[in-house]
C-alpha positions, -999 to +999 in steps of 0.1 A: -109+001-023-081+011-047-078+039-070-056+043-098-044+064-129-045+060-166-025+075-195-042+071-229-033+080-264-040+117-271-033+128-235-003+152-230+024+136-209+040+159-183+076+165-191+101+145-170+116+164-143+148+155-125+145+155-088+165+186-078+161+182-041+181+160-018+174+124-016+163+111+019+189+089+034+190+066+064+215+075+089+233+052+113+249+071+143+279+055+159+302+071+185+338+067+172+353+068+206+332+039+220+321+021+188+286+018+202+253+027+187+239+059+200+200+065+206+181+072+175+204+052+154+179+047+125+169+079+110+152+090+077+163+124+069+166+150+040+196+173+039+189+209+033+206+233+007+234+236+030+238+199+034+224+199+070+200+177+086+181+179+119+181+149+139+146+143+156+150+111+173+171+109+205+190+140+197+166+168+206+167+184+171+206+188+170+218+201+137+241+180+118+262+189+087+271+163+062+308+165+048+318+144+019+353+131+024+355+112-009+331+097-034+318+070-010+322+085+025+307+112+046+315+125+081+285+136+104+293+165+128+268+177+154+265+209+172+281+190+202+314+195+184+323+157+181+324+138+148+299+110+152+306+087+125+319+079+091+294+060+068+295+044+035+272+054+008+257+030-016+230+040-042+223+073-024+216+056+008+239+053+038+247+017+045+269-001+070+276-037+079+254-035+111+219-024+114+215-013+078+183-002+061+177-038+049+182-050+084+156-025+096+133-041+070+143-078+078+116-082+102+090-076+074+084-102+046+076-091+009+044-099-003+059-112-035+074-140-011+041-145+008+023-152-025+049-181-031+035-200-003+015-232-013-019-221+003-041-192-007-034-160+011-059-139+031-055-102+034-075-073+046-078-035+040-083-009+066-087+029+063-071+055+086-099+067+111-109+104+110-117+109+147-115+094+181-147+072+177-134+059+143-101+051+160-118+031+188-138+012+161-106+006+141-086-009+171-117-030+181-120-045+147-082-054+146-085-069+180-114-090+170-096-101+138-065-111+156-083-131+181-097-151+153-068-154+130-037-137+116-041-122+080-011-129+058-008-091+054-031-061+057-032-028+038-042+008+049-054+033+026-040+069+019-074+088+018-088+109-009-065+135-023-038+123+001-058+136+030-047+110+056-009+110+048+001+112+087-028+090+099-019+064+073+017+061+089+005+064+124-021+036+121+002+014+098+027+016+125+002+007+150-010-024+130+028-034+125+041-029+160+012-034+185-007-062+165+025-077+148+009-077+113+025-075+078+014-040+067+012-026+032+007+011+033-009+029+002+011+056-014-004+079-042+009+107-062-019+131-049-008+166-037+029+157-030+061+168-048+088+145-056+107+157-024+078+150-002+074+116-018+109+109-012+106+119+026+074+097+029+092+067+014+123+072+037+100+073+066+082+041+056+118+026+053+127+039+087+098+023+102+107-010+087+078-013+061+086-036+030+054-035+009+036-007-007+005-002-029+013+023-055-014+043-069-022+075-087-050+084-062-083+102-063-085+141-069-089+160-037-125+163-025-145+188-047-122+183-078-132+161-106-100+158-126-066+147-112-039+174-114-004+164-102+018+186-080+039+209-102+070+189-091+052+155-087+041+123-104+014+123-129+009+085-131+013+055-109+038+042-135+060+072-129+058+067-092+067+030-095+097+037-118+110+062-093+105+038-063+121+010-082+151+030-090+158+050-058+140+029-032+146-007-045+139-024-012+102-021-015+079-048-029+051-029-048+016-037-057-006-020-082-043-018-090-061-038-117-097-035-129-117-066-139-144-045-154-121-020-169-110+014-153-139+040-154-114+064-172-102+039-197-111+044-234-110+008-242-103-024-224-072-029-246-059+006-233-066-004-198-045-035-200-018-018-220-012+005-191-015-021-166+013-040-184+033-008-183+030-005-146+041-041-140+072-034-162+080-004-140+083-026-110+051-041-098+053-075-081+016-081-079-018-068-088-048-064-064-081-059-082-108-036-076-140-050-061-163-072-083-194-094-078-193-118-106-162-141-107-165-144-145-150-108-147-120-119-126-113-150-147-116-132-179-094-104-165-066-129-155-070-146-189-064-114-208-036-103-187-017-135-194-023-131-231-003-097-226+025-114-207+015-099-174+026-128-152+026-115-117+000-129-091-034-113-094-052-111-060-090-107-063-104-078-042-139-083-027-163-060-006-188-079+016-220-061+013-231-043+045-258-020+032-276-013-001-268+024-002-231+015+005-228-009-024-246+013-048-222+042-040-191+020-044-203+006-076-210+041-091-174+051-082-156+021-096-179+009-123-186-025-109-218-042-119-243-059-095-255-092-108-292-095-110-295-124-086-276-102-059-299-073-065-329-097-061-314-110-028-307-075-015-343-064-025-358-094-008-338-086+024-358-052+026-348-026+052-335-052+076-297-045+081-291-080+095-308-096+065-287-075+041-255-084+060-264-120+057-269-116+019-235-100+017-219-128+038-233-155+018-225-139-015-189-132-006-185-168+008-197-183-026-174-159-046-143-168-025-151-206-030-154-201-067-123-180-069-101-204-050-114-234-069-105-214-101-070-210-089-069-175-074-038-169-053-059-157-024-084-130-014-081-094-004-112-083+016-122-046+019-137-047+052-143-009+059-128-012+094-155-037+104-147-072+115-181-091+120-187-099+083-152-107+075-147-133+104-182-148+097-170-153+060-137-168+069-150-189+097-175-206+073-147-212+047-124-226+072-149-249+087-154-264+050-117-266+045-119-240+016-093-219+035-064-226+057-059-197+081-029-187+102-037-183+140 
């Protein structure tokens, strides 16, 4: 599921702060004597106050000093005493004609482009496991899914309060490199300074990620009210504006709420700030979960009336248990239709029966959404593959979906 921010009339807006730290840059290391690329040629680094960086990939933590030569060039000198390269700077990033940052990201496709294809897209959301058992389940679920089909893209969450920052990157890299999937990591404002956010973005770039789901995020566990880092971002729209300006290579998604954000004063306010996020650089919207398609279609209609023209992907959660769905609905404000409640009640305590109800409900939802013109579906699968595969197999067999294999 996705979590997001809201700025409403009457709330105090944090003063805008200029980023006083160094901007992370992507370094390309070339030996000037041999004109050959050295190991560790793609590095995301942040210079310190002395304009020094520590290379940590293929250079065994060698210290490097960045010496500006003129406005667009720098020279790197290592403690080996040999000038390594001259690089051209463009928009605060080091860029060369070979193996540039965009070439690093060339193997990745923007979701905006994926959404331009003629068939509906199918994407899945994972979350970073917390322990070894969870990691085993995560890998097993991905393996099962890849044996059945290839999602158009997958997302991986950031964890409450930014608690899974490193696991997010680790498992996003596994999904990308080991399973060959197009991956959209989540990025939130929670608990990070602008300097830290810049470093995270540079790492994402260095690993070749092209897409991000940009969110405010939930408060850390035990806290009820979101409080930004003193030198951080207060709203997802602020983070979006920063990414669009300083990391323009990313394709950014944002959250939308068919049944209105729980913190929103009114539906009108909710849609106003959604429009603001899109204006700050969002290329598409993924919705929070819902169980009545009427909410989605009305939401799309209201967005279009406000000139929100980007694709809006419906997010769905196949029901796995009654307690699970009640908990999620209480968190995000989604309503359970009476018929779904009755079906779940009739299923009793049988987990298999409850799962069948969830599969059938989700299948019917997806059919209705696609018939109504939705650009695809995004399934919140909770690192479990069985229900997702069952739903998609039924839809493919009825020609409602065309899956990549």
